[in-house]
N, C-alpha and C positions, 0 to 999 in steps of 0.2 A: 504494500500500500504506500502511496506517495506521501511525503511529508505534508501534514495538514496545514502547515504555515506557508506552503508554496502552492499556489494555484496557477493555472495556465495564464499566460499573459493576455490572451484574448478575453477571458472571463473577467479578470480584474480591470482591464481597460474598459470593458463594456460597463461595469458597475461604476467606475470612476467617471465615465462620460455621463451616466445618468445622474450622478451626484453633482456634477458641475464643479465650479471653482470654490464653492462654499465649504466643501469638505475635502480633506486629503486622505485617501484610503491607505490603511496600513495592512498588517498581516491578519490572517484568519486566527481567531482566538477561541472559537467554539462552534460546534455544529450539533444538530439534533436530527430527528427523523426526516424533516422536510425543510429545515431552515439552517442557515449558517450565519455566524456573527463575525464581523471584521472590526478591528480597532481602526479608529479614524481620528483626525484632528479637525475641530471646528475652527476654520481659518479666521473667521470674523470675530468670534467671541473668545478665541484663545483657550479652548478647553478640549479635553479628551472626551470622545464619545464612542459609542458602539453603533455599528450599522447592521441591522438584521435584514436579510433578504432570503428569498427562496433559494434552496440548494441549486447548485449548478447542474445537477443531474435530474432535476424535476422537469418533466415534460409539461410545459405551461402553454396556455392559450391566452388570448386577449381577455376573454371572460374571467379567467382565473386572476389575471393581473388586476383587473378592475375590482373584483371582489376583495382581493388582498388589500388593495388601497382603501376600500371602504371600511374594512374591518380595522385597519390601522388607524383610520380617522376616528372610529368609534372608541378605540382604546385611548387615543390622544385626548378625547373629551372626558375620559374617566379620571376622577380625582380621588385618590385614597392613599394614605401613607404607606400601605403595604402592596400597592400596585406600582410596578415600575413605570416611570414617567416616559411619555413619548414626546420628543421635541418637535418632530416634523415627519411627514410622510411624502412619498413621491413615487413615480414610476417613469420609465423611459428605457430605450435601448433594449427592449424585450425583457425587462425585469422590473420588480417592484421592491420597495424597501421602506423601512422606517428608522428614524434616528432616535436613540435613547442614551441615557447616561452610561458611561463605562463603569461597571461595578467592580470594586476591589474587594475580593472576598472569595467565597467558595459556594458550591451548591449543596443543597441538602443531600443529594445523591452521593457526592464525594464524602460528606461528613458521615453518612451512614456506612459507607464502605470502610471508612477508617475506624469509626467508633463502635459500630454495631448498634445496640440499643442506646437511646439517649436517656439522660436523667428525666424522671417523670415531669418535673417542673419545666424543663426546657422543651420537652415534647409538647406539653400543654400550651406553652407560650407560642410555639410555632403553629400549633393547631388553631389557636385563637386568632393569630394574625392572618392566616390563610382564610379562615372562616369569615373574618371581617372583609377581606379583599373580595371574596366570592360574593358576599352579601351585597357589596356596592355594585359589583358587575351585574348580578342578577337583577338588582333594582333598576339598572339601566337597560335591561332586556338582553344581556349578553350571557351566553353559556360558554364556559371555558373549553370543556370537552377533552382536556388533556392534563388534568391535575396529576402531578407525579413529582417525586423529589428532584428530578433533573430540571424542572421548571420552577423551583423555589430557590431563589438566590439569598445568600446570607452575607450581608455587607459589613465589612469592617470588624474590629475586635468585639463590638457589641452584638454582632450577628443580626443586624436589622433584617427583618424578613421582607422579601419582595417577590411577589408572584408575577410570573412573566408568561409569554407565549399565548396570550389571549387571541382568539379569533383565527389563528392559522389552521387549527384543526377543522374548524367549521368550513373554511374555504375549500380545503383539500378533500374533506369527506363529501361535501356537497357536489363537488365536480368529479369525484371518482378519480383523483389524480394518481398516476403511477410515476415511477422513475425509470431512467434508462438502466438502472441496476436491478429492476424488478421488485422494489420494495412495495409493501402495502402499508396502508395508513396505520393499522393497529400495531404492527410490529409485534413485540412480546407484551400482551395485555395484562401485566401484573396488577394494574390498578384500575382496569376498565370496568364500567358498570355492566350489570347483566343485560340491560336494554341496549347498551352500545355494542356489546359483544354479539347480540342477536340481530343487530341491524334495525331495531325498532326506533320509533320517534323519541327524541330526547327532550328533556326540560332541565331546569336548574337542579333537580334532585339527582341527576346523574353525576353532577360535580360533587354532591355531598357523599355519594358512595365512594368515589375515587378519593375524596379527602379522608374518609374513614379508613380506607385501605392504606393510605399513606400514614395516617396516625397509628394504625396497628403496627406498621413497620417500624416507626420511630420508637414505640414503647416495647414491642416484643423483640425487636432486633431482626425480624424477618417479615415478609409480607404475609397476609392471611392465607394465601394460596400459593403453592409452588408446583411447578411442572416442568418437564423437559421440553415440551412442545407448546406452541400456541394453542393447538386444539385442546390439549389437556387443561390448560389454564382457562380457556373459554368455558369448557364443560364444568369446571369447578365453580367458576363465578355464576354459572347458570343454575347449578343443581345442589352444590354442597353448602352447608352452613359453616361459617367461619369458626375456627377453634376458639376456646375461651381465652381471652386476653390474659386473665389472671393465672392461667396455667403456665404462662411464660414469665409473668411478672407479678407474683403474689402481692407485692407491696403497692400495686396500682390501686388507687382509690376505687371503690365500687362504682361511684357515680361516673367517674371518667370512663371506666370499662363499659358502663351502660350507654354512655353517649356514643362511643365508638361503635358498639354493637348495633345501635339503632341506625347509625349511618350505613351499616353494611347489610341492612334488610334487603331481601331480594326484590320485593315489591316497592316501587317508588312511594306508594301511599303509606307504607309502614315506616318510612324514614322521617326525619325532621321536616316540617313543612317548608322551612327555608333556613338559610344560614344564620339569620338573626335568632331564630328559635334555638338553634344549636348553641349560639353564643350565650343565650340566657341560661341554658342548661349547664354550661361550663361554669357559670357563676357559683353554682352550688358545689363544685368539686373542691374537696379538701386536699391540701398537699401533705397532710399528716398520714404516715403509714400506720397500718394496724399494729398494735402491740404484739399480736400473736404471730405476725409474719415478719420475715427478714426485711430489712430496708434495702438490701442489695442481694440479688440472686446469689445463693451460696453462702451468704454471711450468716453467722449464728443469730438467732432471734434475741430480742431484747427481753429483760426481765419485765414482769407485770408492772404497771404504773406505780403502785404504792412502793414496791421494792426499789424501783429506779429512783424515786424521790428520796427514799431513806438512804440509799447508798451514795447518792449525790451529796446529801447533807454531810455524811461521814467523810467523804473525800475532800470536801471543802473545810469542814469544821475541825477535823482532827489535826491537820497540819497547822491551822491557825492557833489552836490551843497549845500545841507543842512549841510553837514559836513565841508565844506570849512572854515567857520568862526572859528570852533573849532580847526581845524588843524592849521590855521594861527595864532590864539591866542596862541596856545601852542608852536609853533615853532618860531614865530617872535614877539609875544607880541603885535600884532596890528590886526585890522580888516579892513584895508584899501583896500586890493585887493579882498576881498570876493564879494562886490557889482559888481565889474567888471566881476567876474566869473558868478554871477547870470545873469547879462545882456547878456553875450555871450550865456549862456545856454538858456535864454529866446528867443533870436533871432534864435537859431538853432531849438528850438521846434516850434516857429511860422513859420519858413520857411518850415519845414517838414510837419507841419499840413496843411499849405497852399497847398502844393502839394497833400495831402490826400483829401482836400476839392475839389480841381479841378477834382480829380478822382472820386468824387461822394460819399466819405465816410463822413457822418455827425459826429458831435461831440458825439452824443449818441452811434452810432455804434462803434466808436473808443474806447471810455472810459468805456462803460458799459460791463457787462458780456456777455458770448457767446450765449445768448438765441436765437438770430436771426440765427446764424450759426447752432445751434442745431435744430432749427425748420426746416430749409431748408434741412439739411443733414439727420436728423432723426436717428433712430436706424439702425445699419448696416444690409443691406439686405432688408430694407423697408418692413418687414413683409412677404416677398416672401417665399414660402415654398420650400422644397428641391425637386429638379427635380427627383431624383432617387426614391422617395416615391410616386410620383404623378401619375404614370401610363400614361405617355405621348406617349408611343408606338413609332412609327416612327417619331413623331413630336418632340422628345426630342432634336434633333439637332436645330430645329427652336426655341424652348424654350431657349436653351442655348445662341443662338444669340440674342434673345430678352433681356435676362439678361444682356448681354454685352452692348446692347443699353441703357438699364436702367442705368447701372453703369456710362456710358459715359454722359448721360443726367444729372445725379446728380453731376458728376464732373464739367460739364459746369455750372450748377447752382451755385456751390461753387465759381466759378471764376468770376461771375458777380459782378459789383460794387453794394454796398448796395442800392444806389439810384435807380437802375433798379430793383433790387430784391424786393424792397418794392412795385413795381407796379405789382408783380406777387404773390398775396396772395395764400397760400396753393399750391404752385407750386409742392412741393414734393408729396403732397397728390394726385394731379392730375396724376403725373407720376405713382405712385404706384397703383392707382385705375385702370389705363389702363393696367399696368402689371398684376394685379390680374385678370382682364378680359381675358387677353391672356392665362394665366395659366388655367383658368376655361374652356375657349373655347377649348384649346388644349386637355385638359383631357376629355371633353365631346366628342370631335371628335374621339379620340382614342377609347372611349367606344362604340360609334356608329359603328365604323369600325369593332371592335371586334364582336359586335352583328350581323352585316351584314354578316361578314365572316362565323359566326356560322350558320346563317339561310341558306346561300347559300350552305354550305357544307352539311346541313341536308336535303336539297331538294331531294326527291326521296327515302329517307331512312325511312320515317314514313309510316303511314297507306295509303293504296292506295285509289283512288277515286278522282273525279273532285272537290268535295267540299274542301277536304284537300289541293289539289294542288292550288286551287284558294286562299285559306287562306294563304298559304305559299307565293305565288306570291304577294299577297296584302301586307303582312308584309314586304317583301323585297323591294317593291316599296316605302312604307312609310319610311323605313330606308334609302334608297338611297336619297330620297328627303330631309330628315332631315340632312343627311350627307352633301349634297351639300350646304344647307343653312348654316350649321355650318362652313363649309370650307370657304364660302364667308365672314362670320362674322370674322373668325380668320384672314383671309387675310387683311381685312379692318383694324383690330386692329393692326396687325403687321406693316402695311404700315404707320399707324398714328404714332406709336411709333418711327419708323425710321425717319419720317418727323420731329417729335418733337425733337429728339436727334440732327438732323442736324441743325435745327433752333436755338437751345440753344447753340450749339458749335459755330455757326457763330456769334451769339450774344456775346459769350464770347471773341472771337478774333476779332470782328468787321469786318469780311470779307465779309459782304453783305450790300446792301443798306437798310436803315431802319431796322437793325437787331433786335432791341428790339420789334418793332411793329410786325415783323414776328414771333418772339418767343411768344409774347402774343397771337397772332392768333393761333399758333400751340398748346398752352396750352388750349385755349378755345375749339379747335377741339378735343383734347384728353379728355377734361371733358365731351363733348357732346357724344363722342363715349362710354366712360366709364360709362355714366349714363344710357345707354340703358339696358333694362332687357332682359336676355336670358331665353328662355323657356327651362326648364330642364325636362319637362314631358316625352319627348320621350326616 
């Protein structure tokens, strides 16, 4: 491949001729699916700019050039701090272009390749900025159609968010543009909406889906769907439910996960009605991670809140009390007041520990390392596999709900006093074994349904004869019986997990009579269900 900074003299001369004497064209600094960007100098205003034009290998017509210019004019009229400004637009010499600021920084795509998942707060900041930019564009009657990390610029050390490439997708899709290299518009549709993947009519909610897919990538460190081919990705966007965001980042606030999940709804009517509704929902997102979950994937979980406060007071107060005689000796030449400081500090510690004791926190749990919390909370995700790889079929939504129940159950476990948690040995293990059973049952049920559908569709297509017909009917009857059995097993497991989650939550907030006894009974029930062996021979 030729050096991207060197283009043919003919192409650059043609673009320079279209620009006239006002701009002096420089080297190629970036390119996308159907556009390329050149550095340039604004001769009159003495500033550096960027010139965006259609790729040199795009097969264009006069109609395409006119549409490109119209869209560029619409972008130029759009005013928003997170939409890149357009200085001017024009066309000539068989090409069209618009002039914009030259941004010093990086793209979100490059940042994700370098860093993987972003900090939750940073991901939310970028999501807010892009939602605001899309809201302004949608209000002006524009649909972006190509929201993706490559079209999000991060300017300067502060990483000011700028959304770019409005309108180009609309022009090229509308005209069915191809290139001399045989490209298609969609390329690899990692962030494309279901309706765009299927070629249906689009509105502003298509952008919200793509924004949700991009937000998922920022938080999880990977897109919601992955595939080796464009066809695989399209099918997944059309048919599969996205995996649970918190299965990748347990510390992600529930509300933020819900916002992203709603963006990724298959039906446009099930998404946010507009970008401003999405922004209002983000106002309720808390940046605080749950006490029961790690703040960074793989990091040990924190102590419960009362223990954290007590240990923080000791870490600050103990050194201060020990240094009191030294400070007094240096400043006053005496050590008279230091015993008083120690006595007051001792009374405060005794009073606070007394409250901890009444709450059920023993001395061992308060002062020793976090092994108990780590044992209860475990590794993020509890060993649960990724839903998008498991082949759950139409039961993927049910699996996602069960993942949420598991997360809430673990959260409730982390909120229980240590005195009660000691009565629940291997609590997390029981929850996770039940969750593993649900995943296994859902996967097997989806497989059975696929086999049954195949056999039913094949009936009458094979060899003729009563023997063949009886064999097919016998196989279908066996598969139906196995499917019914597996469906009942799955239903029992799902109901058990729901009951367990509810019992643990009630135990955590004390909202039921004998809550701890009921939680213990629910854990025993989960263990007995999870211990049953599933016949996988069918």
